[in-house]
C-alpha positions as CSV (number, residue, x, y, z in Angstrom):
1,X,15.3,14.2,29.1
2,X,14.6,13.5,25.4
3,X,13.0,9.9,25.0
4,X,15.2,10.0,21.8
5,X,14.4,6.8,19.4
6,X,10.4,6.9,20.6
7,X,9.8,8.5,17.1
8,X,10.3,6.5,14.6
9,X,9.6,3.3,12.2
10,X,8.2,0.5,12.3
11,X,11.2,-2.4,13.3
12,X,10.0,-5.8,15.3
13,X,13.3,-7.7,14.7
14,X,13.3,-11.9,14.2
15,X,14.4,-11.3,18.1
16,X,12.5,-9.1,20.5
17,X,15.6,-9.1,22.7
18,X,17.6,-7.3,19.6
19,X,14.6,-4.6,18.7
20,X,10.7,-4.4,19.0
21,X,9.7,-1.2,17.9
22,X,5.9,-1.2,16.4
23,X,4.4,2.0,14.7
24,X,0.8,1.5,14.1
25,X,-1.6,4.4,12.3
26,X,1.1,6.5,12.6
27,X,3.9,8.1,10.1
28,X,7.3,9.6,11.1
29,X,7.5,13.2,9.1
30,X,10.8,15.0,9.2
31,X,10.1,18.6,10.6
32,X,11.1,21.0,8.3
33,X,12.8,24.4,9.4
34,X,13.7,25.2,13.0
35,X,11.2,22.7,14.1
36,X,11.3,22.0,18.1
37,X,11.7,18.2,17.2
38,X,13.4,16.9,14.2
39,X,11.0,14.5,13.8
40,X,7.1,13.7,14.8
41,X,4.1,11.2,14.2
42,X,1.3,12.1,12.6
43,X,-2.4,10.1,12.2
44,X,-3.1,8.2,9.3
45,X,-5.8,9.0,7.3
46,X,-9.4,7.7,7.9
47,X,-12.0,5.9,5.5
48,X,-15.6,7.1,5.0
49,X,-17.8,5.2,3.0
50,X,-18.4,6.1,-0.3
51,X,-20.9,3.1,-2.2
52,X,-20.6,0.0,-1.9
53,X,-20.9,-2.3,-5.3
54,X,-22.6,-5.6,-5.8
55,X,-19.8,-7.5,-5.9
56,X,-16.5,-8.0,-4.1
57,X,-13.9,-7.3,-2.8
58,X,-12.6,-4.3,-5.1
59,X,-10.0,-5.5,-6.5
60,X,-8.7,-2.4,-9.1
61,X,-10.0,1.2,-9.2
62,X,-8.6,3.9,-12.6
63,X,-9.7,7.4,-13.5
64,X,-9.3,8.8,-16.7
65,X,-11.4,11.2,-19.1
66,X,-13.1,12.3,-16.2
67,X,-14.9,8.9,-15.5
68,X,-14.0,6.3,-12.3
69,X,-13.7,2.3,-13.3
70,X,-13.7,-0.6,-10.8
71,X,-13.6,-4.0,-11.0
72,X,-15.0,-5.6,-7.5
73,X,-15.4,-9.5,-8.0
74,X,-16.8,-10.5,-11.1
75,X,-18.4,-7.0,-12.0
76,X,-17.0,-4.6,-13.7
77,X,-18.8,-0.5,-15.0
78,X,-18.4,2.8,-14.3
79,X,-19.2,5.0,-10.8
80,X,-20.7,8.0,-11.7
81,X,-22.0,11.0,-9.8
82,X,-25.4,12.6,-10.5
83,X,-27.2,15.0,-8.0
84,X,-25.1,14.1,-5.3
85,X,-25.0,10.6,-5.5
86,X,-22.8,7.6,-6.1
87,X,-24.1,5.0,-8.5
88,X,-23.3,1.9,-10.2
89,X,-23.5,1.3,-14.4
90,X,-22.6,-2.5,-14.1
91,X,-20.9,-2.6,-17.7
92,X,-20.3,-6.7,-17.9
93,X,-19.1,-9.8,-16.4
94,X,-15.3,-10.5,-15.7
95,X,-13.5,-13.9,-14.4
96,X,-12.6,-13.9,-11.0
97,X,-9.2,-15.6,-9.8
98,X,-8.8,-13.9,-6.0
99,X,-6.2,-12.0,-7.1
100,X,-5.8,-7.9,-8.4
101,X,-7.3,-6.6,-11.6
102,X,-6.0,-3.9,-13.8
103,X,-7.4,-1.6,-16.4
104,X,-5.8,0.2,-18.8
105,X,-6.4,3.1,-21.9
106,X,-5.3,3.8,-24.9
107,X,-7.1,7.2,-25.5
108,X,-5.1,10.1,-26.9
109,X,-4.9,13.6,-26.9
110,X,-6.6,13.3,-30.4
111,X,-9.2,11.2,-29.2
112,X,-8.3,8.4,-31.6
113,X,-8.6,4.9,-29.5
114,X,-10.2,5.8,-26.6
115,X,-10.8,2.0,-25.6
116,X,-9.9,0.1,-22.4
117,X,-8.8,-3.1,-22.1
118,X,-9.1,-5.1,-18.6
119,X,-7.6,-7.7,-17.4
120,X,-9.0,-10.3,-15.0
121,X,-8.9,-13.6,-13.4
122,X,-6.6,-15.0,-16.7
123,X,-8.9,-12.9,-19.1
124,X,-8.9,-9.8,-21.0
125,X,-11.2,-7.6,-22.1
126,X,-12.2,-5.0,-23.9
127,X,-14.8,-2.2,-23.3
128,X,-16.2,-1.5,-26.8
129,X,-18.9,1.1,-25.6
130,X,-22.3,1.3,-26.5
131,X,-25.3,-1.5,-25.9
132,X,-25.6,-4.4,-28.3
133,X,-27.6,-6.7,-26.4
134,X,-28.5,-5.1,-23.3
135,X,-27.0,-7.8,-21.1
136,X,-23.1,-6.8,-20.2
137,X,-22.8,-5.3,-23.2
138,X,-20.0,-3.1,-23.2
139,X,-17.1,-5.4,-22.1
140,X,-16.1,-8.4,-24.5
141,X,-13.3,-10.9,-24.4
142,X,-10.9,-10.1,-26.0
143,X,-8.4,-13.0,-26.3
144,X,-9.2,-16.7,-25.4
145,X,-9.9,-17.5,-21.2
146,X,-7.1,-18.0,-19.4
147,X,-4.6,-16.6,-22.2
148,X,-3.6,-13.6,-20.1
149,X,-1.6,-13.1,-16.9
150,X,-0.3,-9.3,-17.5
151,X,-0.7,-6.9,-19.5
152,X,0.3,-2.5,-20.3
153,X,-0.4,-0.3,-23.0
154,X,2.8,1.4,-25.0
155,X,3.2,3.6,-28.3
156,X,-0.3,2.9,-29.1
157,X,-0.4,-1.1,-28.5
158,X,-1.8,-3.0,-25.7
159,X,0.7,-5.8,-24.8
160,X,-0.4,-8.6,-23.2
161,X,1.5,-11.6,-21.5
162,X,1.1,-15.7,-22.0
163,X,-0.5,-16.9,-19.1
164,X,2.8,-18.9,-18.2
165,X,5.1,-18.3,-20.8
166,X,7.6,-15.6,-22.2
167,X,5.6,-14.9,-24.9
168,X,4.2,-11.3,-25.1
169,X,0.9,-9.9,-27.8
170,X,0.5,-7.1,-29.3
171,X,-2.8,-5.7,-30.4
172,X,-3.6,-3.9,-33.7
173,X,-2.6,-1.1,-33.6
174,X,-5.2,1.3,-31.2
175,X,-7.2,-1.6,-31.1
176,X,-7.6,-4.1,-28.0
177,X,-10.4,-5.5,-29.6
178,X,-7.7,-7.4,-32.2
179,X,-5.1,-9.4,-31.7
180,X,-3.2,-10.8,-34.9
181,X,-2.0,-14.4,-33.7
182,X,1.4,-13.6,-35.6
183,X,2.1,-10.6,-33.4
184,X,3.7,-12.3,-31.0
185,X,7.4,-12.6,-29.5
186,X,9.2,-14.3,-27.2
187,X,11.7,-13.8,-24.1
188,X,14.6,-15.7,-25.2
189,X,17.7,-13.9,-22.6
190,X,16.7,-16.0,-19.8
191,X,14.6,-19.2,-19.1
192,X,12.5,-18.2,-16.1
193,X,9.0,-17.5,-16.8
194,X,7.6,-13.8,-16.9
195,X,5.2,-12.7,-14.4
196,X,4.6,-9.3,-15.2
197,X,5.1,-7.0,-17.6
198,X,4.6,-2.9,-17.3
199,X,5.6,0.4,-19.6
200,X,7.5,3.4,-18.4
201,X,9.3,6.1,-20.0
202,X,8.3,4.3,-23.3
203,X,10.2,1.2,-22.4
204,X,8.9,-1.6,-21.4
205,X,9.5,-3.7,-18.5
206,X,9.6,-7.8,-18.9
207,X,9.6,-9.1,-14.7
208,X,10.2,-13.0,-14.9
209,X,10.8,-14.9,-11.3
210,X,14.3,-14.7,-11.4
211,X,15.3,-11.8,-13.9
212,X,14.5,-8.7,-15.6
213,X,14.0,-7.6,-19.1
214,X,13.6,-4.2,-21.2
215,X,12.4,-3.7,-24.6
216,X,12.3,-1.3,-26.4
217,X,10.2,-0.2,-29.7
218,X,12.2,-0.7,-32.5
219,X,9.8,0.1,-34.8
220,X,10.8,-3.1,-36.7
221,X,7.7,-4.2,-39.0
222,X,7.9,-7.8,-38.3
223,X,7.4,-6.9,-34.2
224,X,7.9,-3.4,-32.6
225,X,9.4,-4.3,-29.5
226,X,13.0,-5.7,-29.2
227,X,15.0,-6.0,-26.4
228,X,18.1,-3.2,-24.8
229,X,20.8,-4.8,-24.8
230,X,22.7,-5.0,-22.0
231,X,19.3,-4.0,-20.1
232,X,19.1,-7.1,-18.1
233,X,18.9,-7.4,-14.2
234,X,19.7,-10.9,-12.5
235,X,16.6,-9.8,-10.0
236,X,12.9,-10.9,-10.7
237,X,9.3,-11.1,-8.4
238,X,6.9,-14.6,-7.8
239,X,4.8,-11.9,-6.7
240,X,3.2,-9.6,-9.4
241,X,0.4,-8.3,-7.4
242,X,3.4,-6.3,-5.4
243,X,4.3,-4.3,-8.8
244,X,3.8,-0.4,-9.0
245,X,5.0,2.2,-10.6
246,X,6.0,5.5,-8.5
247,X,8.7,8.3,-8.1
248,X,9.7,7.3,-11.7
249,X,10.5,4.1,-10.0
250,X,8.9,0.3,-10.4
251,X,8.5,-0.9,-6.8
252,X,8.2,-4.9,-5.9
253,X,8.7,-7.2,-3.1
254,X,11.2,-10.0,-4.9
255,X,12.5,-13.2,-4.2
256,X,15.9,-14.0,-5.6
257,X,17.6,-17.6,-6.8
258,X,18.9,-17.9,-3.1
259,X,15.8,-17.6,-0.7
260,X,16.0,-13.9,0.2
261,X,13.1,-12.3,-0.2
262,X,13.5,-8.3,-0.4
263,X,11.4,-4.8,-1.2
264,X,13.2,-3.0,-4.1
265,X,12.8,0.0,-6.1
266,X,14.2,0.4,-10.1
267,X,17.2,2.7,-10.3
268,X,17.4,3.2,-13.9
269,X,19.0,-0.1,-14.8
270,X,19.9,-0.9,-10.9
271,X,18.0,-2.1,-8.2
272,X,17.7,-0.7,-4.6
273,X,16.4,-2.5,-1.4
274,X,14.6,0.1,0.4
275,X,13.0,-2.9,2.8
276,X,14.5,-3.7,6.5
277,X,15.7,-6.9,7.9
278,X,11.8,-6.0,9.8
279,X,10.1,-6.0,7.2
280,X,11.6,-8.5,5.2
281,X,10.8,-11.2,8.1
282,X,8.0,-9.9,8.4
283,X,6.6,-10.7,4.6
284,X,8.8,-13.6,4.3
285,X,5.8,-16.2,6.6
286,X,4.0,-17.0,3.0
287,X,5.5,-15.8,-0.8
288,X,1.7,-17.0,-1.9
289,X,0.8,-14.3,-4.8
290,X,-2.7,-14.5,-3.9
291,X,-1.7,-13.0,-0.3
292,X,0.0,-9.7,-1.5
293,X,-1.5,-7.4,-2.6
294,X,0.1,-3.4,-3.5
295,X,-1.0,0.3,-3.6
296,X,0.4,3.6,-3.8
297,X,-1.1,7.4,-3.1
298,X,0.6,10.6,-2.9
299,X,-0.4,13.4,0.1
300,X,0.5,16.4,1.5
301,X,4.7,15.4,-0.2
302,X,4.4,12.2,1.4
303,X,4.6,8.9,-1.3
304,X,3.6,5.9,0.0
305,X,4.1,2.7,-1.1
306,X,1.4,0.0,0.8
307,X,1.8,-4.2,1.0
308,X,-0.3,-6.2,2.5
309,X,0.1,-9.7,3.6
310,X,-3.1,-11.1,4.0
311,X,-3.2,-15.0,4.8
312,X,-6.3,-15.5,7.2
313,X,-5.0,-16.6,10.3
314,X,-1.1,-16.1,10.5
315,X,0.6,-14.0,11.6
316,X,1.9,-12.7,8.6
317,X,-0.9,-10.5,7.9
318,X,-0.2,-7.0,7.9
319,X,0.1,-4.0,6.1
320,X,3.2,-2.5,5.7
321,X,3.8,1.1,4.7
322,X,7.0,2.5,3.1
323,X,7.5,6.6,2.9
324,X,9.6,7.8,-0.2
325,X,10.1,11.1,1.1
326,X,11.6,10.0,4.8
327,X,12.8,6.2,3.8
328,X,11.0,5.2,7.0
329,X,8.0,1.7,7.2
330,X,4.8,2.1,9.4
331,X,2.6,-0.5,9.7
332,X,-1.5,0.3,9.0
333,X,-3.7,-1.9,10.5
334,X,-7.9,-2.5,10.6
335,X,-8.7,-2.8,15.0
336,X,-11.9,-6.0,15.0
337,X,-12.1,-5.0,18.3
338,X,-9.3,-7.2,20.2
339,X,-6.7,-7.2,17.4
340,X,-5.5,-5.8,14.8
341,X,-6.4,-6.7,11.0
342,X,-4.4,-5.9,7.4
343,X,-5.8,-2.3,6.3
344,X,-9.1,-2.6,4.5
345,X,-8.0,-0.6,1.9
346,X,-6.5,-2.5,-1.5
347,X,-6.2,-0.7,-4.3
348,X,-6.8,3.8,-5.2
349,X,-7.8,6.2,-8.0
350,X,-7.0,9.9,-7.4
351,X,-10.2,11.4,-9.0
352,X,-13.1,13.6,-9.2
353,X,-15.9,12.0,-8.5
354,X,-18.8,14.8,-9.7
355,X,-16.3,14.6,-13.2
356,X,-16.7,18.3,-13.3
357,X,-13.8,20.1,-13.0
358,X,-13.4,20.4,-8.9
359,X,-11.8,18.9,-6.2
360,X,-9.8,15.4,-6.6
361,X,-10.6,13.2,-3.7
362,X,-8.0,9.7,-2.6
363,X,-10.4,6.6,-3.5
364,X,-9.7,3.0,-2.1
365,X,-11.3,-0.1,-2.5
366,X,-11.9,-2.5,0.6
367,X,-9.8,-6.1,0.3
368,X,-13.2,-7.6,2.2
369,X,-16.6,-6.7,0.4
370,X,-17.8,-4.1,-2.2
371,X,-17.4,-1.1,-0.6
372,X,-15.4,2.2,-2.1
373,X,-14.5,4.2,0.7
374,X,-13.3,8.6,0.5
375,X,-9.8,8.0,2.1
376,X,-8.7,11.8,4.2
377,X,-6.2,12.8,6.1
378,X,-9.8,15.2,7.8
379,X,-11.2,11.7,8.3
380,X,-10.6,9.8,11.9
381,X,-12.5,6.6,12.2
382,X,-12.3,3.2,9.4
383,X,-16.3,3.8,7.7
384,X,-17.4,4.4,11.4
385,X,-14.9,2.0,12.9
386,X,-12.5,3.2,16.1
387,X,-9.0,3.3,14.4
388,X,-6.3,2.2,17.7
389,X,-3.2,4.2,16.7
390,X,-0.2,2.2,18.7
391,X,3.9,2.9,19.2
392,X,5.7,0.2,20.4
393,X,9.2,2.6,21.7
394,X,12.6,0.5,21.5
395,X,14.1,-0.9,24.6
396,X,15.1,1.3,27.0
397,X,18.4,-0.4,28.9
398,X,21.6,0.6,30.6
399,X,23.9,-2.5,31.0
400,X,21.0,-4.5,32.3
401,X,21.9,-1.9,35.4
402,X,18.2,-1.4,37.4
403,X,16.5,2.2,36.4
404,X,13.9,3.9,38.0
405,X,11.3,5.5,35.8
406,X,9.5,8.5,37.6
407,X,7.9,9.9,34.8
408,X,6.8,9.6,31.1
409,X,5.6,12.5,28.9
410,X,3.9,13.2,25.5
411,X,4.1,16.5,23.4
412,X,0.9,15.4,21.9
413,X,-1.6,17.8,19.6
414,X,-5.0,16.8,19.7
415,X,-7.4,19.5,17.4
416,X,-11.0,20.3,18.3
417,X,-11.3,17.3,20.9
418,X,-14.4,17.1,23.5
419,X,-14.1,15.4,26.6
420,X,-11.0,13.1,27.6
421,X,-8.9,11.6,24.5
422,X,-8.6,7.8,25.3
423,X,-5.2,7.4,26.0
424,X,-3.3,4.9,27.8
425,X,0.3,3.4,28.8
426,X,1.2,-0.1,29.1
427,X,5.1,-1.8,29.4
428,X,6.9,-4.5,29.3
429,X,10.0,-5.4,31.1
430,X,10.5,-9.2,29.1
431,X,11.0,-8.3,25.1
432,X,7.3,-8.0,25.1
433,X,6.0,-11.5,26.2
434,X,3.9,-10.0,29.0
435,X,2.6,-6.7,29.2
436,X,1.1,-4.8,32.3
437,X,-2.6,-2.9,33.0
438,X,-2.9,-0.2,30.5
439,X,-2.4,2.6,32.3
440,X,-4.7,6.2,32.2
441,X,-2.7,9.4,31.7
442,X,-2.3,12.7,34.0
443,X,-3.6,15.3,31.6
444,X,-2.8,18.9,31.8
445,X,-3.7,21.3,29.1
446,X,-3.6,24.8,27.7
447,X,-5.6,24.3,25.0
448,X,-7.9,21.8,23.7
449,X,-5.8,22.2,21.4
450,X,-2.4,21.1,23.0
451,X,-2.0,18.2,25.9
452,X,0.7,17.4,28.1
453,X,0.4,14.3,28.8
454,X,1.8,12.3,31.4
455,X,2.4,9.2,33.0
456,X,4.3,9.1,36.5
457,X,5.4,6.1,38.9
458,X,6.4,3.8,36.3
459,X,8.6,1.3,38.4
460,X,12.2,-0.1,38.3
461,X,13.8,-2.4,35.2
462,X,16.7,-3.6,33.7
463,X,15.1,-4.1,30.2
464,X,12.1,-1.9,29.6
465,X,9.8,-1.3,26.5
466,X,7.2,0.8,27.3
467,X,3.6,0.9,24.4
468,X,1.8,3.9,23.6
469,X,-1.9,3.3,22.9
470,X,-4.2,6.3,21.3
471,X,-7.7,4.2,20.6
472,X,-10.5,6.1,19.1
473,X,-9.6,10.1,18.4
474,X,-11.9,11.4,16.6
475,X,-9.4,14.5,15.8
476,X,-5.6,15.3,14.4
477,X,-3.4,14.2,15.9
478,X,0.4,14.5,16.2
479,X,3.0,13.4,18.9
480,X,6.0,15.8,18.6
481,X,8.7,14.4,21.5
482,X,8.6,12.0,23.9
483,X,10.5,13.4,27.3
484,X,11.4,10.4,30.2
485,X,12.4,11.6,33.6
486,X,14.3,8.2,35.5
487,X,16.8,7.5,37.9
488,X,20.0,5.2,37.1
489,X,20.4,2.6,39.3
490,X,23.9,0.8,41.0
491,X,24.9,-2.6,42.1
492,X,23.2,-6.0,40.6
């Protein structure tokens, strides 16, 4: 019979006795048309090293005007591609506080403006282009050091949030090198400190620790931006590095004034909770702003919000991924040889490295060092390291009566595979406290691409959790369905 629930999202409840599901480096896709199963697993993308930068980690990737820029450690510059080899042009030094960095442009269709500002380490810089003295001449400090905690661009103005305040500054029109001292306005509607600003749909969103305000361009001569009446939201965030623009909404991790922690998305002037209780347990172990990173990307119709909590040595160091298309969560992880670490990537850009109107690629920056990787569903290792894919299925329990398990079968596709795939099964009868040794399956196949993966003589249990591991399979993988043959016991 079909093993209902085997294909599902990650959901590790606070009580493992209630639910202990995990889904790592596999993501569920709803099967369209008249597929033989309603939902199936696909493999997550792999990585290939593209370039190593002189400092790290990579804290921002940005593309525009057919160019790719990066902030990595304390260096800012352009990644170029010529003669088939990527190179790095160092355009300046920037402050590094260990947090994400951001790049914004004021380029227009007419070519007016065309500047970049960089927010890094609490300082704001402007890429002025050219070479003035032969040393880091492209980038200059646009404001006092330690002045800025966030920035954005809207309607011809760069807008900067003053650190530890409720005030925003605007630049001169289309000029990121000029910040008139009087062009400053404070948010007065809420006492909590602002932590981030962002622009979307001609509106300026101001994220505080407990409240969100929305401003618009009123074209007032004294200060052009004013609050939208009734546009405030009674929720905020202490985690500004989780704020992302995706699917015509903002996504972010939030902590409300009553202590609740969740992942939210905006829907107009409202908020929608998208995290599950299990994800909230997973991210609530630490609320240090330095521990959280997020990024987004889209592929094959899936839009992903990627959220990493990275606290070295902590149980809560994980990467959770929300698929906007399905509304389901999964995990991504780097296999360090003995256990799962958070995924290697912490920022993303989609661009064509040759700048010649060719094919665009996904690039991600490492959270560990100065490496930039190309990411693709056609890559099956993490820059040469084996990817471990893992599914910990839901509990199997029938009122605590005995069940005798005869056979578990996976209906899988493993394309262009040479040799025997590394697939194993283990199980736990005590909510995951202890596990059996890995059990190798019997493989039957009608072709190299089509595999029936079968385990037999699996013993008995009152409450069983099965877990399947796929390790180092350098080929496309999908799990289309699972089947379980069992006999229900009687008596105590």
